[in-house]
C-alpha positions in Angstrom: 29.0 -11.2 -24.1 26.4 -10.8 -21.4 23.2 -9.5 -22.8 22.5 -6.9 -20.1 24.4 -5.5 -17.1 22.2 -5.0 -14.1 23.3 -2.2 -11.7 21.6 -1.6 -8.3 22.1 1.9 -6.8 21.1 2.4 -3.1 20.1 5.9 -2.0 21.8 7.6 0.9 22.2 5.1 3.7 21.5 6.8 7.0 23.5 5.7 10.0 23.2 2.4 11.8 19.4 2.0 11.1 20.1 2.4 7.3 23.0 0.0 7.5 20.9 -2.7 9.3 18.1 -2.4 6.8 20.5 -2.7 3.9 22.2 -5.7 5.5 18.8 -7.4 5.8 17.4 -6.6 2.3 20.4 -6.4 0.0 21.0 -10.2 -0.4 17.4 -10.7 -1.4 17.5 -8.0 -4.1 20.8 -9.2 -5.5 19.5 -12.7 -5.7 16.0 -11.8 -7.1 17.2 -9.5 -9.8 20.6 -11.2 -10.5 22.5 -8.0 -9.9 25.9 -7.6 -11.5 27.2 -4.5 -9.6 26.0 -2.7 -6.5 26.7 1.0 -5.8 25.5 2.9 -2.7 25.7 6.5 -1.5 27.4 6.2 1.9 28.1 9.8 2.9 25.6 9.6 5.8 26.6 6.3 7.3 28.6 7.6 10.3 26.1 9.0 12.8 24.2 10.5 9.9 26.9 12.7 8.7 30.2 11.6 7.1 31.9 8.3 6.6 34.8 6.8 8.6 36.9 3.8 7.9 35.0 1.3 10.1 31.7 2.2 8.6 32.9 2.3 5.0 34.4 -1.2 5.5 31.1 -2.5 7.0 29.2 -1.4 3.9 31.7 -2.8 1.5 31.4 -6.2 3.3 27.7 -6.3 2.3 28.8 -7.0 -1.3 28.5 -3.3 -2.2 31.1 -2.8 -4.9 31.5 1.0 -4.7 30.4 3.8 -2.3 29.7 7.3 -3.6 29.4 10.4 -1.5 28.5 14.1 -1.4 28.9 17.2 0.7 29.2 15.3 4.0 31.9 12.8 2.8 34.8 14.9 4.1 33.1 16.0 7.3 35.0 13.7 9.6 38.6 14.8 9.6 39.9 11.4 10.7 38.3 9.9 7.5 40.6 11.8 5.2 43.4 9.3 5.2 40.9 6.4 4.5 39.5 8.3 1.6 42.9 8.9 0.1 43.9 5.2 0.4 40.6 3.7 -0.7 39.8 3.7 -4.4 36.2 2.3 -4.2 34.9 5.0 -1.7 34.4 8.2 -3.7 33.8 11.8 -2.9 32.7 14.4 -5.5 35.2 14.8 -8.3 34.6 18.6 -8.6 36.1 19.5 -5.2 39.2 21.6 -5.7 42.4 19.9 -6.9 44.3 18.4 -3.9 41.2 17.6 -1.8 41.4 14.2 -0.1 40.1 11.2 -1.8 39.0 10.2 -5.4 36.1 11.4 -7.5 35.9 8.6 -10.1 37.1 5.2 -10.9 36.9 2.4 -13.5 36.0 -0.9 -11.9 35.8 -4.5 -13.0 32.3 -6.0 -13.1 32.6 -9.3 -11.3 32.2 -12.5 -13.3 32.4 -10.6 -16.6 35.2 -9.1 -18.8 33.5 -5.7 -18.6 34.3 -2.5 -16.7 32.1 0.3 -15.3 33.2 3.9 -14.9 31.7 5.6 -11.9 31.8 9.4 -11.4 30.7 11.2 -8.3 29.8 14.9 -8.7 28.3 17.6 -6.5 26.0 20.5 -7.6 26.6 24.1 -6.8 23.1 25.6 -6.4 22.4 26.1 -2.7 25.6 24.1 -2.0 29.3 24.9 -1.5 30.9 27.0 -4.2 33.2 24.3 -5.8 34.3 23.6 -9.3 31.8 23.1 -12.2 30.3 19.6 -12.1 29.4 19.8 -15.8 33.0 20.5 -16.9 34.3 18.0 -14.4 32.2 15.3 -16.1 33.4 16.3 -19.5 37.0 16.0 -18.3 36.5 12.6 -16.6 34.5 11.2 -19.5 37.3 12.0 -22.0 39.7 10.1 -19.8 37.6 6.9 -19.3 35.6 6.6 -22.5 38.3 4.4 -24.1 38.2 2.0 -21.2 34.5 1.5 -21.0 31.2 2.7 -22.5 29.3 1.9 -19.2 29.4 5.2 -17.3 27.4 5.7 -14.0 27.1 9.1 -12.3 25.9 10.0 -8.8 25.0 13.7 -9.0 24.7 14.9 -5.5 22.8 18.2 -5.7 20.0 20.3 -4.1 18.3 22.0 -7.0 16.0 19.9 -9.2 16.7 22.2 -12.2 20.5 21.7 -11.9 20.1 17.9 -11.8 17.8 17.8 -14.8 20.1 20.2 -16.8 23.0 17.9 -15.9 21.1 14.9 -17.1 20.6 16.5 -20.5 24.2 17.7 -20.6 25.5 14.1 -20.4 22.6 12.5 -22.3 24.0 9.8 -24.7 27.4 9.8 -22.9 26.5 8.6 -19.4 24.6 5.3 -19.1 22.9 6.3 -15.9 22.5 9.5 -13.9 21.1 9.2 -10.4 20.4 12.2 -8.2 21.1 12.1 -4.5 21.2 14.5 -1.5 17.6 15.6 -0.8 16.7 12.2 0.7 13.3 12.5 -0.9 12.6 9.9 -3.7 11.2 11.4 -6.9 8.9 9.7 -9.4 10.6 10.8 -12.7 12.7 7.8 -13.6 13.0 7.6 -17.4 15.3 6.9 -20.3 16.4 10.1 -22.0 16.6 10.4 -25.8 20.2 9.5 -26.0 19.9 6.3 -23.9 20.8 7.7 -20.5 18.7 6.5 -17.5 17.8 9.3 -15.2 16.1 10.0 -11.9 16.2 13.3 -10.0 16.6 11.8 -6.6 16.8 8.2 -5.5 15.8 9.0 -1.9 17.3 7.7 1.3 17.6 4.3 2.9 16.8 4.6 6.6 14.3 6.1 9.0 11.4 8.0 7.5 9.8 8.9 10.9 12.2 11.8 10.8 13.2 15.0 9.0 15.3 13.5 6.1 16.8 10.9 8.5 17.3 13.0 11.6 15.1 13.0 14.8 12.2 15.4 14.3 12.4 17.3 17.5 15.8 18.8 16.9 15.0 19.6 13.3 11.8 21.4 14.2 13.6 23.5 16.9 16.4 24.4 14.4 13.7 26.0 12.1 11.8 27.7 14.9 14.7 29.1 16.8 17.4 29.4 14.1 19.9 27.9 16.5 22.1 24.8 16.3 20.5 21.6 17.6 22.0 18.1 18.3 22.2 16.1 15.2 20.7 12.7 16.0 19.8 9.9 13.6 16.2 8.7 13.9 15.3 5.1 14.3 11.8 4.3 13.2 9.9 3.6 10.0 12.8 2.2 8.1 12.6 2.0 4.3 14.9 0.9 1.5 15.2 3.2 -1.5 17.1 2.2 -4.6 17.0 2.0 -8.4 17.8 -0.9 -10.7 19.2 -0.1 -14.1 19.8 -2.4 -17.1 22.5 -1.4 -19.5 23.4 -2.8 -22.9 27.2 -3.5 -22.7 27.6 -3.2 -26.4 26.3 0.4 -26.6 26.6 1.6 -23.0 23.0 2.7 -23.3 20.4 2.1 -20.6 17.5 -0.1 -21.5 15.5 0.3 -18.3 15.4 2.0 -14.9 13.2 0.7 -12.1 12.5 2.2 -8.7 12.7 0.0 -5.6 11.1 1.4 -2.5 10.3 -1.0 0.4 8.0 -1.0 2.2 5.8 1.4 0.2 4.1 4.3 2.0 
């Protein structure tokens, strides 16, 4: 059996600029670190808000194995059919029963006889009032734990305390918990006591000469005037934000978590 499984997770990819940067850099990282499996948050790939079929397919053609999402995944109505029919593009599992799409899956890790369970969840603090992400994890974990002990969670949430509490809730059951949504990378990557790799937010892959990926002018006016402004993806100061996790396939415990942020500030 392979000694370690290396999983690369790419933080929220923002529009065409984020896609182009990922396309440029991903092959280098996969080769350099000998990555076994690539996951990326793609909820902002379509014009910065949502994911439609053509953009989801473009990302998956970059040798990304699975796309996770968040509160914008279902924003584009014409994406709903795609999400229903595609098993490796996820939306949060804790949306009410009957919502379009899939919230988790168990996937083969290429060139191994191993599988990885991936669960996408969304927080509730300062977010939509949806089902409990903690209980949703418990339910999914009980379903997939007999198929694999490698369990990866993208927890898409606003509040730091909710993300940290979730990390402790799944400590020892999830192999990795990565936070997404705020688009601001945190510096608290660590291995929790039960062997769960954790980071509060991976950050975004895209334009940092912006307000969390959007052009500054519209964002500033939105705060000053409290009125709607055009939602436009910024284009300058592109940076790639990700984490690399190593997991022991025998135990499902993480042995390391490393931030990748290029170029550095």
